[in-house]
ZADO-1210 file (C-alpha; in nm, 4 decimals, padded with zeros to 6 digits):
<atoms>
<atom x="10.0213" y="06.0204" z="14.2662" code="UNK" pos="1"/>
<atom x="10.2588" y="06.0164" z="13.9717" code="UNK" pos="2"/>
<atom x="10.3575" y="06.2598" z="13.6940" code="UNK" pos="3"/>
<atom x="10.1265" y="06.2340" z="13.3940" code="UNK" pos="4"/>
<atom x="10.4014" y="06.0805" z="13.1811" code="UNK" pos="5"/>
<atom x="10.4295" y="05.7942" z="13.4319" code="UNK" pos="6"/>
<atom x="10.0622" y="05.6880" z="13.4194" code="UNK" pos="7"/>
<atom x="10.1450" y="05.3594" z="13.2497" code="UNK" pos="8"/>
<atom x="10.3976" y="05.2743" z="13.5207" code="UNK" pos="9"/>
<atom x="10.1345" y="05.3272" z="13.7896" code="UNK" pos="10"/>
<atom x="09.8801" y="05.1134" z="13.6041" code="UNK" pos="11"/>
<atom x="10.1366" y="04.8392" z="13.5498" code="UNK" pos="12"/>
<atom x="10.2211" y="04.8372" z="13.9219" code="UNK" pos="13"/>
<atom x="09.8561" y="04.8122" z="14.0238" code="UNK" pos="14"/>
<atom x="09.7802" y="04.5446" z="13.7664" code="UNK" pos="15"/>
<atom x="10.0856" y="04.3460" z="13.8705" code="UNK" pos="16"/>
<atom x="09.9740" y="04.3596" z="14.2324" code="UNK" pos="17"/>
<atom x="09.6188" y="04.2499" z="14.1516" code="UNK" pos="18"/>
<atom x="09.7213" y="03.9778" z="13.9098" code="UNK" pos="19"/>
<atom x="10.0354" y="03.8225" z="14.0596" code="UNK" pos="20"/>
<atom x="10.0610" y="03.9024" z="14.4300" code="UNK" pos="21"/>
<atom x="09.9644" y="03.5524" z="14.5398" code="UNK" pos="22"/>
<atom x="10.2578" y="03.4124" z="14.3448" code="UNK" pos="23"/>
<atom x="10.4970" y="03.5815" z="14.5868" code="UNK" pos="24"/>
<atom x="10.3150" y="03.5761" z="14.9216" code="UNK" pos="25"/>
<atom x="10.4541" y="03.3146" z="15.1586" code="UNK" pos="26"/>
<atom x="10.4524" y="03.2577" z="15.5311" code="UNK" pos="27"/>
<atom x="10.7626" y="03.4687" z="15.5910" code="UNK" pos="28"/>
<atom x="10.6167" y="03.7710" z="15.4140" code="UNK" pos="29"/>
<atom x="10.2812" y="03.7251" z="15.5862" code="UNK" pos="30"/>
<atom x="10.4465" y="03.7131" z="15.9289" code="UNK" pos="31"/>
<atom x="10.6442" y="04.0256" z="15.8447" code="UNK" pos="32"/>
<atom x="10.3317" y="04.2197" z="15.7479" code="UNK" pos="33"/>
<atom x="10.1429" y="04.0826" z="16.0458" code="UNK" pos="34"/>
<atom x="10.3989" y="04.2467" z="16.2744" code="UNK" pos="35"/>
<atom x="10.3701" y="04.5709" z="16.0774" code="UNK" pos="36"/>
<atom x="09.9940" y="04.5806" z="16.1375" code="UNK" pos="37"/>
<atom x="10.0369" y="04.4863" z="16.5034" code="UNK" pos="38"/>
<atom x="10.2724" y="04.7807" z="16.5433" code="UNK" pos="39"/>
<atom x="10.0172" y="05.0051" z="16.3717" code="UNK" pos="40"/>
<atom x="09.7628" y="04.8916" z="16.6282" code="UNK" pos="41"/>
<atom x="10.0032" y="04.9565" z="16.9152" code="UNK" pos="42"/>
<atom x="10.0832" y="05.3045" z="16.7854" code="UNK" pos="43"/>
<atom x="09.7286" y="05.4046" z="16.6951" code="UNK" pos="44"/>
<atom x="09.5198" y="05.2255" z="16.9577" code="UNK" pos="45"/>
<atom x="09.6866" y="05.0461" z="17.2467" code="UNK" pos="46"/>
<atom x="09.9576" y="05.3031" z="17.3265" code="UNK" pos="47"/>
<atom x="09.7526" y="05.6174" z="17.2667" code="UNK" pos="48"/>
<atom x="09.5596" y="05.8175" z="17.5280" code="UNK" pos="49"/>
<atom x="09.1900" y="05.7309" z="17.4826" code="UNK" pos="50"/>
<atom x="09.3071" y="05.5053" z="17.1968" code="UNK" pos="51"/>
<atom x="09.0477" y="05.2329" z="17.2507" code="UNK" pos="52"/>
<atom x="08.7410" y="05.4557" z="17.2510" code="UNK" pos="53"/>
<atom x="08.6415" y="05.3918" z="16.8890" code="UNK" pos="54"/>
<atom x="08.6346" y="05.0139" z="16.9078" code="UNK" pos="55"/>
<atom x="08.4777" y="05.0157" z="17.2549" code="UNK" pos="56"/>
<atom x="08.2002" y="05.2549" z="17.1522" code="UNK" pos="57"/>
<atom x="08.1356" y="05.0884" z="16.8162" code="UNK" pos="58"/>
<atom x="08.1150" y="04.7557" z="16.9954" code="UNK" pos="59"/>
<atom x="07.8334" y="04.8963" z="17.2077" code="UNK" pos="60"/>
<atom x="07.6428" y="05.1075" z="16.9538" code="UNK" pos="61"/>
<atom x="07.6177" y="04.8089" z="16.7172" code="UNK" pos="62"/>
<atom x="07.5074" y="04.4532" z="16.8088" code="UNK" pos="63"/>
<atom x="07.7658" y="04.1758" z="16.8396" code="UNK" pos="64"/>
<atom x="07.6589" y="04.0193" z="16.5073" code="UNK" pos="65"/>
<atom x="07.6799" y="04.3457" z="16.3132" code="UNK" pos="66"/>
<atom x="07.9881" y="04.4128" z="16.0942" code="UNK" pos="67"/>
<atom x="08.0352" y="04.7595" z="16.2488" code="UNK" pos="68"/>
<atom x="08.0696" y="04.5989" z="16.5927" code="UNK" pos="69"/>
<atom x="08.4296" y="04.5104" z="16.5105" code="UNK" pos="70"/>
<atom x="08.7166" y="04.7477" z="16.4418" code="UNK" pos="71"/>
<atom x="08.8772" y="04.7365" z="16.0993" code="UNK" pos="72"/>
<atom x="09.2308" y="04.6762" z="16.2223" code="UNK" pos="73"/>
<atom x="09.1187" y="04.3867" z="16.4425" code="UNK" pos="74"/>
<atom x="09.2432" y="04.2700" z="16.7790" code="UNK" pos="75"/>
<atom x="09.5856" y="04.1216" z="16.8445" code="UNK" pos="76"/>
<atom x="09.4126" y="03.7846" z="16.8670" code="UNK" pos="77"/>
<atom x="09.2547" y="03.8346" z="16.5252" code="UNK" pos="78"/>
<atom x="09.5860" y="03.9358" z="16.3727" code="UNK" pos="79"/>
<atom x="09.7692" y="03.6393" z="16.5244" code="UNK" pos="80"/>
<atom x="09.5018" y="03.3945" z="16.4093" code="UNK" pos="81"/>
<atom x="09.5068" y="03.4893" z="16.0388" code="UNK" pos="82"/>
<atom x="09.6617" y="03.2064" z="15.8373" code="UNK" pos="83"/>
<atom x="09.8276" y="03.2132" z="15.4988" code="UNK" pos="84"/>
<atom x="09.5238" y="03.0335" z="15.3552" code="UNK" pos="85"/>
<atom x="09.2915" y="03.2974" z="15.5063" code="UNK" pos="86"/>
<atom x="09.4859" y="03.5775" z="15.3385" code="UNK" pos="87"/>
<atom x="09.5070" y="03.3978" z="15.0053" code="UNK" pos="88"/>
<atom x="09.1349" y="03.3212" z="14.9960" code="UNK" pos="89"/>
<atom x="09.0449" y="03.6779" z="15.0927" code="UNK" pos="90"/>
<atom x="09.2687" y="03.8172" z="14.8205" code="UNK" pos="91"/>
<atom x="09.1265" y="03.5848" z="14.5522" code="UNK" pos="92"/>
<atom x="08.7729" y="03.6825" z="14.6458" code="UNK" pos="93"/>
<atom x="08.7978" y="04.0577" z="14.6871" code="UNK" pos="94"/>
<atom x="09.1090" y="04.1786" z="14.5012" code="UNK" pos="95"/>
<atom x="08.9778" y="04.0987" z="14.1552" code="UNK" pos="96"/>
<atom x="08.8666" y="04.3012" z="13.8507" code="UNK" pos="97"/>
<atom x="08.4981" y="04.2275" z="13.9088" code="UNK" pos="98"/>
<atom x="08.5241" y="04.3858" z="14.2557" code="UNK" pos="99"/>
<atom x="08.7499" y="04.6805" z="14.1723" code="UNK" pos="100"/>
<atom x="08.7041" y="05.0413" z="14.0658" code="UNK" pos="101"/>
<atom x="08.9824" y="05.2159" z="13.8742" code="UNK" pos="102"/>
<atom x="08.9748" y="05.5959" z="13.8859" code="UNK" pos="103"/>
<atom x="09.2279" y="05.8116" z="13.7031" code="UNK" pos="104"/>
<atom x="09.2156" y="06.1845" z="13.7699" code="UNK" pos="105"/>
<atom x="09.4470" y="06.4638" z="13.6659" code="UNK" pos="106"/>
<atom x="09.6392" y="06.5717" z="13.3588" code="UNK" pos="107"/>
<atom x="09.5563" y="06.2823" z="13.1277" code="UNK" pos="108"/>
<atom x="09.4502" y="06.2065" z="12.7727" code="UNK" pos="109"/>
<atom x="09.1219" y="06.0211" z="12.8317" code="UNK" pos="110"/>
<atom x="09.1257" y="05.7908" z="12.5256" code="UNK" pos="111"/>
<atom x="09.4910" y="05.7123" z="12.5899" code="UNK" pos="112"/>
<atom x="09.4291" y="05.6414" z="12.9578" code="UNK" pos="113"/>
<atom x="09.1423" y="05.4045" z="12.8748" code="UNK" pos="114"/>
<atom x="09.3656" y="05.2206" z="12.6274" code="UNK" pos="115"/>
<atom x="09.6324" y="05.1757" z="12.8960" code="UNK" pos="116"/>
<atom x="09.3748" y="05.0397" z="13.1406" code="UNK" pos="117"/>
<atom x="09.2602" y="04.7848" z="12.8841" code="UNK" pos="118"/>
<atom x="09.6213" y="04.6955" z="12.8079" code="UNK" pos="119"/>
<atom x="09.7157" y="04.6163" z="13.1676" code="UNK" pos="120"/>
<atom x="09.3869" y="04.4970" z="13.3161" code="UNK" pos="121"/>
<atom x="09.1907" y="04.3696" z="13.0168" code="UNK" pos="122"/>
<atom x="09.3267" y="04.0139" z="13.0098" code="UNK" pos="123"/>
<atom x="09.2979" y="03.9653" z="13.3850" code="UNK" pos="124"/>
<atom x="09.0361" y="03.6965" z="13.4666" code="UNK" pos="125"/>
<atom x="08.7394" y="03.7646" z="13.6878" code="UNK" pos="126"/>
<atom x="08.7530" y="03.6453" z="14.0431" code="UNK" pos="127"/>
<atom x="08.4879" y="03.4297" z="14.2123" code="UNK" pos="128"/>
<atom x="08.1469" y="03.5737" z="14.2897" code="UNK" pos="129"/>
<atom x="08.1768" y="03.8149" z="14.5805" code="UNK" pos="130"/>
<atom x="07.9619" y="03.7048" z="14.8764" code="UNK" pos="131"/>
<atom x="07.6664" y="03.9234" z="14.9591" code="UNK" pos="132"/>
<atom x="07.7169" y="04.1659" z="15.2450" code="UNK" pos="133"/>
<atom x="07.5767" y="04.0732" z="15.5820" code="UNK" pos="134"/>
<atom x="07.2416" y="04.2157" z="15.6842" code="UNK" pos="135"/>
<atom x="07.3236" y="04.5668" z="15.8061" code="UNK" pos="136"/>
<atom x="06.9769" y="04.6496" z="15.9369" code="UNK" pos="137"/>
<atom x="06.9532" y="04.7674" z="16.2969" code="UNK" pos="138"/>
<atom x="06.6734" y="04.9290" z="16.4979" code="UNK" pos="139"/>
<atom x="06.6404" y="05.3039" z="16.4585" code="UNK" pos="140"/>
<atom x="06.7744" y="05.3655" z="16.8097" code="UNK" pos="141"/>
<atom x="06.9957" y="05.1701" z="17.0487" code="UNK" pos="142"/>
<atom x="06.7067" y="05.1201" z="17.2899" code="UNK" pos="143"/>
<atom x="06.8677" y="05.2120" z="17.6195" code="UNK" pos="144"/>
<atom x="07.1473" y="05.4261" z="17.7516" code="UNK" pos="145"/>
<atom x="07.4740" y="05.2426" z="17.8091" code="UNK" pos="146"/>
<atom x="07.7753" y="05.3735" z="17.9956" code="UNK" pos="147"/>
<atom x="08.1222" y="05.2466" z="18.0752" code="UNK" pos="148"/>
<atom x="08.4291" y="05.3867" z="18.2489" code="UNK" pos="149"/>
<atom x="08.7874" y="05.3211" z="18.1388" code="UNK" pos="150"/>
<atom x="09.0852" y="05.3768" z="18.3670" code="UNK" pos="151"/>
<atom x="09.3466" y="05.5030" z="18.1229" code="UNK" pos="152"/>
<atom x="09.7077" y="05.5084" z="18.2380" code="UNK" pos="153"/>
<atom x="09.8068" y="05.7092" z="17.9306" code="UNK" pos="154"/>
<atom x="09.5432" y="05.9818" z="17.9608" code="UNK" pos="155"/>
<atom x="09.6705" y="06.3233" z="18.0751" code="UNK" pos="156"/>
<atom x="09.3183" y="06.4471" z="18.1484" code="UNK" pos="157"/>
<atom x="08.9632" y="06.3089" z="18.1659" code="UNK" pos="158"/>
<atom x="08.7653" y="06.2697" z="17.8447" code="UNK" pos="159"/>
<atom x="08.4040" y="06.1835" z="17.7695" code="UNK" pos="160"/>
<atom x="08.2611" y="06.0445" z="17.4449" code="UNK" pos="161"/>
<atom x="07.8873" y="06.0292" z="17.3756" code="UNK" pos="162"/>
<atom x="07.7774" y="05.8334" z="17.0679" code="UNK" pos="163"/>
<atom x="07.4356" y="05.8103" z="16.9020" code="UNK" pos="164"/>
<atom x="07.2965" y="05.5793" z="16.6322" code="UNK" pos="165"/>
<atom x="07.1903" y="05.7923" z="16.3332" code="UNK" pos="166"/>
<atom x="07.0888" y="05.7453" z="15.9661" code="UNK" pos="167"/>
<atom x="07.3548" y="05.5964" z="15.7383" code="UNK" pos="168"/>
<atom x="07.5248" y="05.7567" z="15.4388" code="UNK" pos="169"/>
<atom x="07.2723" y="05.6087" z="15.1957" code="UNK" pos="170"/>
<atom x="06.9780" y="05.7528" z="15.3907" code="UNK" pos="171"/>
<atom x="06.8204" y="06.0711" z="15.2536" code="UNK" pos="172"/>
<atom x="06.8818" y="06.2328" z="15.5944" code="UNK" pos="173"/>
<atom x="07.2574" y="06.1723" z="15.5820" code="UNK" pos="174"/>
<atom x="07.3433" y="06.5354" z="15.4957" code="UNK" pos="175"/>
<atom x="07.1503" y="06.6496" z="15.8027" code="UNK" pos="176"/>
<atom x="07.3623" y="06.4199" z="16.0227" code="UNK" pos="177"/>
<atom x="07.6849" y="06.5956" z="15.9272" code="UNK" pos="178"/>
<atom x="07.5270" y="06.9381" z="15.9687" code="UNK" pos="179"/>
<atom x="07.3932" y="06.8401" z="16.3121" code="UNK" pos="180"/>
<atom x="07.7422" y="06.7346" z="16.4178" code="UNK" pos="181"/>
<atom x="07.8758" y="07.0722" z="16.3096" code="UNK" pos="182"/>
<atom x="07.6135" y="07.2842" z="16.4827" code="UNK" pos="183"/>
<atom x="07.6564" y="07.1001" z="16.8117" code="UNK" pos="184"/>
<atom x="08.0261" y="07.0268" z="16.8357" code="UNK" pos="185"/>
<atom x="08.2459" y="07.1336" z="16.5462" code="UNK" pos="186"/>
<atom x="08.4570" y="07.4446" z="16.5794" code="UNK" pos="187"/>
<atom x="08.4658" y="07.7476" z="16.8055" code="UNK" pos="188"/>
<atom x="08.1185" y="07.8620" z="16.7038" code="UNK" pos="189"/>
<atom x="07.9534" y="07.5350" z="16.8064" code="UNK" pos="190"/>
<atom x="07.7227" y="07.5047" z="17.1025" code="UNK" pos="191"/>
<atom x="07.9511" y="07.2744" z="17.2977" code="UNK" pos="192"/>
<atom x="08.2575" y="07.4960" z="17.2535" code="UNK" pos="193"/>
<atom x="08.0666" y="07.8027" z="17.3623" code="UNK" pos="194"/>
<atom x="07.9231" y="07.6309" z="17.6693" code="UNK" pos="195"/>
<atom x="08.2012" y="07.4025" z="17.7924" code="UNK" pos="196"/>
<atom x="08.5205" y="07.5765" z="17.6815" code="UNK" pos="197"/>
<atom x="08.4332" y="07.9457" z="17.6676" code="UNK" pos="198"/>
<atom x="08.1727" y="07.9882" z="17.9409" code="UNK" pos="199"/>
<atom x="08.1982" y="07.7032" z="18.1930" code="UNK" pos="200"/>
<atom x="08.5696" y="07.6417" z="18.1244" code="UNK" pos="201"/>
<atom x="08.5412" y="07.2749" z="18.2198" code="UNK" pos="202"/>
<atom x="08.6840" y="07.1496" z="17.8878" code="UNK" pos="203"/>
<atom x="08.9948" y="07.2320" z="17.6886" code="UNK" pos="204"/>
<atom x="08.8433" y="07.1116" z="17.3634" code="UNK" pos="205"/>
<atom x="08.5265" y="06.9559" z="17.2254" code="UNK" pos="206"/>
<atom x="08.4267" y="06.7793" z="16.9061" code="UNK" pos="207"/>
<atom x="08.1332" y="06.6644" z="16.7003" code="UNK" pos="208"/>
<atom x="08.1483" y="06.4347" z="16.3975" code="UNK" pos="209"/>
<atom x="07.9950" y="06.1315" z="16.2301" code="UNK" pos="210"/>
<atom x="08.1760" y="05.8374" z="16.0730" code="UNK" pos="211"/>
<atom x="07.9860" y="05.8219" z="15.7443" code="UNK" pos="212"/>
<atom x="07.9035" y="05.4508" z="15.7632" code="UNK" pos="213"/>
<atom x="07.7315" y="05.3522" z="15.4410" code="UNK" pos="214"/>
<atom x="07.4721" y="05.0886" z="15.5335" code="UNK" pos="215"/>
<atom x="07.2380" y="05.0204" z="15.8228" code="UNK" pos="216"/>
<atom x="07.3239" y="05.3099" z="16.0510" code="UNK" pos="217"/>
<atom x="07.5930" y="05.5668" z="16.1155" code="UNK" pos="218"/>
<atom x="07.7480" y="05.6817" z="16.4443" code="UNK" pos="219"/>
<atom x="07.7393" y="06.0451" z="16.5599" code="UNK" pos="220"/>
<atom x="07.9845" y="06.1348" z="16.8358" code="UNK" pos="221"/>
<atom x="08.0280" y="06.4322" z="17.0662" code="UNK" pos="222"/>
<atom x="08.3308" y="06.4487" z="17.2935" code="UNK" pos="223"/>
<atom x="08.4950" y="06.6745" z="17.5472" code="UNK" pos="224"/>
<atom x="08.8408" y="06.6685" z="17.7049" code="UNK" pos="225"/>
<atom x="08.8829" y="06.8169" z="18.0509" code="UNK" pos="226"/>
<atom x="09.1701" y="06.9828" z="18.2263" code="UNK" pos="227"/>
<atom x="09.4502" y="06.7790" z="18.3860" code="UNK" pos="228"/>
<atom x="09.3542" y="06.6936" z="18.7418" code="UNK" pos="229"/>
<atom x="08.9895" y="06.7831" z="18.6911" code="UNK" pos="230"/>
<atom x="08.6982" y="06.5567" z="18.7769" code="UNK" pos="231"/>
<atom x="08.5744" y="06.3201" z="18.5065" code="UNK" pos="232"/>
<atom x="08.2331" y="06.3172" z="18.6746" code="UNK" pos="233"/>
<atom x="08.2027" y="06.6950" z="18.6499" code="UNK" pos="234"/>
<atom x="08.3047" y="06.6899" z="18.2834" code="UNK" pos="235"/>
<atom x="08.0506" y="06.4184" z="18.2059" code="UNK" pos="236"/>
<atom x="07.7755" y="06.6046" z="18.3902" code="UNK" pos="237"/>
<atom x="07.8486" y="06.9261" z="18.2031" code="UNK" pos="238"/>
<atom x="07.8590" y="06.7562" z="17.8607" code="UNK" pos="239"/>
<atom x="07.5368" y="06.5623" z="17.9192" code="UNK" pos="240"/>
<atom x="07.3745" y="06.8775" z="18.0522" code="UNK" pos="241"/>
<atom x="07.4432" y="07.0629" z="17.7298" code="UNK" pos="242"/>
<atom x="07.3306" y="06.7703" z="17.5148" code="UNK" pos="243"/>
<atom x="07.0057" y="06.7601" z="17.7112" code="UNK" pos="244"/>
<atom x="06.9316" y="07.1142" z="17.5939" code="UNK" pos="245"/>
<atom x="06.9327" y="07.0098" z="17.2273" code="UNK" pos="246"/>
<atom x="06.5624" y="06.9504" z="17.1918" code="UNK" pos="247"/>
<atom x="06.5411" y="07.0722" z="16.8366" code="UNK" pos="248"/>
<atom x="06.5880" y="07.4419" z="16.9059" code="UNK" pos="249"/>
<atom x="06.8525" y="07.5264" z="16.6491" code="UNK" pos="250"/>
<atom x="06.8379" y="07.8507" z="16.4542" code="UNK" pos="251"/>
<atom x="06.8561" y="07.9285" z="16.0840" code="UNK" pos="252"/>
<atom x="07.1768" y="08.1211" z="16.1444" code="UNK" pos="253"/>
<atom x="07.3419" y="07.8139" z="16.2974" code="UNK" pos="254"/>
<atom x="07.2338" y="07.5956" z="16.0076" code="UNK" pos="255"/>
<atom x="07.3529" y="07.8471" z="15.7485" code="UNK" pos="256"/>
<atom x="07.6922" y="07.8810" z="15.9175" code="UNK" pos="257"/>
<atom x="07.7586" y="07.5080" z="15.9293" code="UNK" pos="258"/>
<atom x="07.6217" y="07.4523" z="15.5798" code="UNK" pos="259"/>
<atom x="07.8705" y="07.7082" z="15.4461" code="UNK" pos="260"/>
<atom x="08.1522" y="07.5293" z="15.6308" code="UNK" pos="261"/>
<atom x="08.0537" y="07.1900" z="15.4892" code="UNK" pos="262"/>
<atom x="08.0234" y="07.3277" z="15.1362" code="UNK" pos="263"/>
<atom x="08.3670" y="07.4884" z="15.1609" code="UNK" pos="264"/>
<atom x="08.5276" y="07.1720" z="15.3011" code="UNK" pos="265"/>
<atom x="08.3833" y="06.9587" z="15.0219" code="UNK" pos="266"/>
<atom x="08.4848" y="07.1952" z="14.7411" code="UNK" pos="267"/>
<atom x="08.8252" y="07.2572" z="14.8958" code="UNK" pos="268"/>
<atom x="08.8919" y="06.8838" z="14.9006" code="UNK" pos="269"/>
<atom x="08.8255" y="06.8689" z="14.5279" code="UNK" pos="270"/>
<atom x="09.1167" y="07.1031" z="14.4658" code="UNK" pos="271"/>
<atom x="09.3431" y="06.8016" z="14.5131" code="UNK" pos="272"/>
<atom x="09.3615" y="06.5135" z="14.2694" code="UNK" pos="273"/>
<atom x="09.4277" y="06.2342" z="14.5190" code="UNK" pos="274"/>
<atom x="09.3947" y="06.1717" z="14.8894" code="UNK" pos="275"/>
<atom x="09.0811" y="06.1420" z="15.0985" code="UNK" pos="276"/>
<atom x="08.8227" y="06.3878" z="14.9711" code="UNK" pos="277"/>
<atom x="09.0144" y="06.4538" z="14.6490" code="UNK" pos="278"/>
<atom x="08.8670" y="06.4182" z="14.3013" code="UNK" pos="279"/>
<atom x="08.9717" y="06.0581" z="14.2462" code="UNK" pos="280"/>
<atom x="08.8465" y="05.9576" z="14.5897" code="UNK" pos="281"/>
<atom x="08.5068" y="06.1234" z="14.5402" code="UNK" pos="282"/>
<atom x="08.4608" y="05.9621" z="14.1993" code="UNK" pos="283"/>
<atom x="08.5448" y="05.6189" z="14.3400" code="UNK" pos="284"/>
<atom x="08.3177" y="05.6774" z="14.6388" code="UNK" pos="285"/>
<atom x="08.0280" y="05.7740" z="14.4143" code="UNK" pos="286"/>
<atom x="08.0503" y="05.4569" z="14.2068" code="UNK" pos="287"/>
<atom x="08.1379" y="05.2146" z="14.4894" code="UNK" pos="288"/>
<atom x="07.8645" y="05.3233" z="14.7301" code="UNK" pos="289"/>
<atom x="07.5985" y="05.4701" z="14.5011" code="UNK" pos="290"/>
<atom x="07.6752" y="05.3326" z="14.1527" code="UNK" pos="291"/>
<atom x="07.6876" y="05.6953" z="14.0427" code="UNK" pos="292"/>
<atom x="08.0269" y="05.8548" z="13.9623" code="UNK" pos="293"/>
<atom x="07.8416" y="06.1817" z="13.9010" code="UNK" pos="294"/>
<atom x="07.7389" y="06.1963" z="14.2656" code="UNK" pos="295"/>
<atom x="08.0295" y="06.4337" z="14.3231" code="UNK" pos="296"/>
<atom x="07.8208" y="06.6965" z="14.1427" code="UNK" pos="297"/>
<atom x="07.5153" y="06.6387" z="14.3602" code="UNK" pos="298"/>
<atom x="07.6572" y="06.6666" z="14.7109" code="UNK" pos="299"/>
<atom x="07.6292" y="07.0447" z="14.7436" code="UNK" pos="300"/>
<atom x="07.2644" y="07.0277" z="14.6428" code="UNK" pos="301"/>
<atom x="07.2040" y="06.7689" z="14.9131" code="UNK" pos="302"/>
<atom x="07.3480" y="07.0044" z="15.1745" code="UNK" pos="303"/>
<atom x="07.1334" y="07.2878" z="15.0421" code="UNK" pos="304"/>
<atom x="06.8126" y="07.0850" z="15.0666" code="UNK" pos="305"/>
<atom x="06.8462" y="07.0332" z="15.4436" code="UNK" pos="306"/>
<atom x="06.5920" y="07.2607" z="15.6116" code="UNK" pos="307"/>
<atom x="06.5872" y="07.3868" z="15.9674" code="UNK" pos="308"/>
<atom x="06.2876" y="07.1621" z="16.0285" code="UNK" pos="309"/>
<atom x="06.4913" y="06.8609" z="15.9081" code="UNK" pos="310"/>
<atom x="06.7769" y="06.9456" z="16.1446" code="UNK" pos="311"/>
<atom x="06.5530" y="06.9951" z="16.4474" code="UNK" pos="312"/>
<atom x="06.3512" y="06.6807" z="16.3746" code="UNK" pos="313"/>
<atom x="06.6668" y="06.4694" z="16.3556" code="UNK" pos="314"/>
<atom x="06.7895" y="06.6098" z="16.6882" code="UNK" pos="315"/>
<atom x="06.4587" y="06.5410" z="16.8610" code="UNK" pos="316"/>
<atom x="06.4485" y="06.1839" z="16.7282" code="UNK" pos="317"/>
<atom x="06.8074" y="06.0729" z="16.7820" code="UNK" pos="318"/>
<atom x="06.9729" y="06.2892" z="17.0510" code="UNK" pos="319"/>
<atom x="06.7888" y="06.1148" z="17.3334" code="UNK" pos="320"/>
<atom x="06.9248" y="05.9205" z="17.6338" code="UNK" pos="321"/>
<atom x="06.7841" y="05.5877" z="17.5120" code="UNK" pos="322"/>
<atom x="06.9940" y="05.6175" z="17.1961" code="UNK" pos="323"/>
<atom x="07.3379" y="05.6865" z="17.3353" code="UNK" pos="324"/>
<atom x="07.6543" y="05.5225" z="17.4625" code="UNK" pos="325"/>
<atom x="07.8696" y="05.7140" z="17.7107" code="UNK" pos="326"/>
<atom x="08.2395" y="05.6379" z="17.7455" code="UNK" pos="327"/>
<atom x="08.4257" y="05.8055" z="18.0314" code="UNK" pos="328"/>
<atom x="08.8058" y="05.7940" z="18.0312" code="UNK" pos="329"/>
<atom x="08.9651" y="05.8561" z="18.3707" code="UNK" pos="330"/>
<atom x="09.3395" y="05.9168" z="18.4105" code="UNK" pos="331"/>
<atom x="09.5101" y="05.6717" z="18.6408" code="UNK" pos="332"/>
<atom x="09.6875" y="05.8510" z="18.9212" code="UNK" pos="333"/>
<atom x="10.0542" y="05.7695" z="18.9162" code="UNK" pos="334"/>
<atom x="10.2150" y="05.6864" z="19.2508" code="UNK" pos="335"/>
<atom x="10.4242" y="05.9606" z="19.3987" code="UNK" pos="336"/>
<atom x="10.7929" y="05.9233" z="19.3231" code="UNK" pos="337"/>
<atom x="11.0024" y="05.8109" z="19.6172" code="UNK" pos="338"/>
<atom x="11.3519" y="05.9396" z="19.6817" code="UNK" pos="339"/>
<atom x="11.6340" y="05.7941" z="19.8826" code="UNK" pos="340"/>
<atom x="11.8961" y="05.9934" z="20.0598" code="UNK" pos="341"/>
<atom x="12.2250" y="05.8899" z="20.2028" code="UNK" pos="342"/>
<atom x="12.4989" y="06.0383" z="20.4164" code="UNK" pos="343"/>
<atom x="12.8526" y="06.0940" z="20.3181" code="UNK" pos="344"/>
</atoms>
């Protein structure tokens, strides 16, 4: 974000990056940035409690040939293998005007802003044709329950993640997916919080959310973290027991509560100009994914159209054992510290 009187500076910087970056990228700079990304992976994945759960679960929910099977940041092997030619070819293909969306939001003069965009981007040549996306189609459900256990030396307490394959963001049922996540696992009024934290007291926190994947299928996740020293098996049994009760028996009051929360979160995000969920982001999202920048004005209506019957039908269809992946993280017991004593 920049002050309104610095809009041209920001456009010049972005145009310079798109148009001339390859003139300055060399092996030294690539190696430097490679180490930066490797450190990001260490900090966000490898050296975090439960840090590998996303890529492990995604790699099971989606087939090996599916793009969502692989994490965005990549493995250390992937990062080490990227060559200068790989990076240059990727940049030429995807970082080009014919594959870019420019959104300007805030205190601007619209005709003046458009003139500045034409000034800095207008003469930039198109890039090559962007390859078609891979086939994102997957079966409606995973087909069988899959489970794995991870011994985690960094985990202070056991944790369980249960993931389901659900309709993608472009599916008409996408709004119901987010509302289902909220009713089951989001916040202190959710079913999982009431059962596992408040009543059974086997978990210290719970969660429910979906990733918002655009094509093919999305991933809906429910998770629970136990108490230090508690049994991972008991936590898993309790979480699966509560999920087994979700046979499409939600109430109108639950739906209305979560719908109000989702509406507030969406509108509250629009109070900011930039950042995820801000006005610029929502405009770009609408055009990039739906070819409709006005989609920002349709989202609330989509939430409102979800009926109780829609919510219950989605739960009955997707929250079934044959459509889930269970990841159990077990803390590794550290050996007792030994002491030595001597005599004076």
